[in-house]
N, C-alpha and C positions, 0 to 999 in steps of 0.2 A: 546586023544589029536588030534586036528584037523590038517590036512596037511597044509604045507606052500605053498602058491600059489604066484608065481612071475609074475608080470604084468609090461609091459613097458609103461610108461606114455609118452604122446606127449605134446608139448608146442607150442603155437601160437607165432610166432615172432612179430606179430603186437600188440596184446593186452596182451600177457603174460599168458593167460589161460592155465592151466595144466589139462589134462584129460586122462582117460584110454579109448581107443577106444572099442566100443561094438563088432565089428567084428574082432578085433585083429589087430596086426601090419601088417599082410600080405595084408590087404585091408585098406590102409590109407583113412581117410575121405576126402571128396571133399572140405568142408568148415569148418572153426572154429565154434564150437558150441556156442561161446559167441558173437563174432563180425561178424560172417558169411563171413569172408574174404576167397576168393578162394586162396589167396597167403599166407596162414597161415604158410607154411613151407619154404618160401623164405625170406631171410633176407632183410630188407630195406636198400637200398644203394642210394647214391646220385651221383654215378659215371656216370650215364646216362645223367645227365643234362648238356647241352652244355653251353658255355660261354654266348651265346646270350639269352638263356632262363633265366639265372641267373640275367642278367642285365635288362631284360624286352624287350618288343617289340619296334620296331622303333617308332610307334605311341606314346607309353608311354614315350619314351625318348624325343620326340619332345615336348610333353605336359608338362612333369615334369622336364626335364633336367637330366643330369647325376648326380646320387646320390652317387658317390664314395667318 
């Protein structure tokens, strides 16, 4: 009977790729092996967007008007 080996899998928050790291969990990878994102372990949030960036620049508002 072969021994049971437990491995912890990692998942990219950007593309959803699940993989087992080659060097182990003590040395997390720098990029996702599928999408090559450096932010594979940081969830995507929209909290950093300001109200001005959601509405567009002043030049865009002058050209196209307020789209609300």
